[in-house]
N, C-alpha and C positions, 0 to 999 in steps of 0.2 A: 180722827180719834174716836174710838168706840165709846158709847155711853152705856150706862146701866139703868135698868128700871129700879126705882127706889120706892114707888108706891103705885097703887092701882085704884081706879074708880069703877064701881059696879053699878049696874042698873037694878031695878026693883026685883028682877028675877035672879040676881046674883051673878050675872055674866059680866066679865070685864069689858068695859067700853072705852076706857082711857088709861093711859100710862103716864106717870110722872117720871121724867128722866133725871139723871144725876146733874144735868145742867140747870134743872128747874123747869125745863120746857115740858108742857103737857101736850101729848099727841093722842089722836083718836085711834081706834083699832086699825082702820085702813092705812093710816099714816105709819103706824108701828109695823104693820105687815111689810110695807115697802122698805122701811128702814132695816128690818131684819133681813129681808131679801138682799139688800145692798151691803150688809155687813156693818151697819152703823150702830147696832145695839148688840152688846155681847151677852152671852149666856142664854140666848133665846134661839129657837128654830121654828120653821114653818113645817106643818104636816097637813096632809089631806085627811079630813075627818070622814066619818061614815056618810055624812051628807054631801060628800064630794067637794066640799069647800075648803079653802086654806084656813088654818087656824094657827095660833101662836102658842108655844109651850116652852117651858124651861128645858134646857139641855140636861138630861139626866146625868147627875154627877155625885150622887150619894150625899149631897149637902142640902138637907131640907130647908134651911134658912133662906136660900135664894130661889125657892120655888115661887111661882106667881101666887099661888094660894096662901103662902105664908107672909107675903109682903103686906105692909100697912096700907090702909085706905086713906084717901084724901078727899 
């Protein structure tokens, strides 16, 4: 069963470092990357950034409310 991200935690620079899932579980960025890769988290995808590293982003769907930047923090 796929989970959803319901909240995010940011570091002092504003980067997302942890994700709170619909189950209440909190995972760090690397764990979330693996879960996205395995299809365990819906509405997210991996992409290669300009720094050639893998990053997580919301799947573009014209619904701003489910974008990572719009989610509450915890």
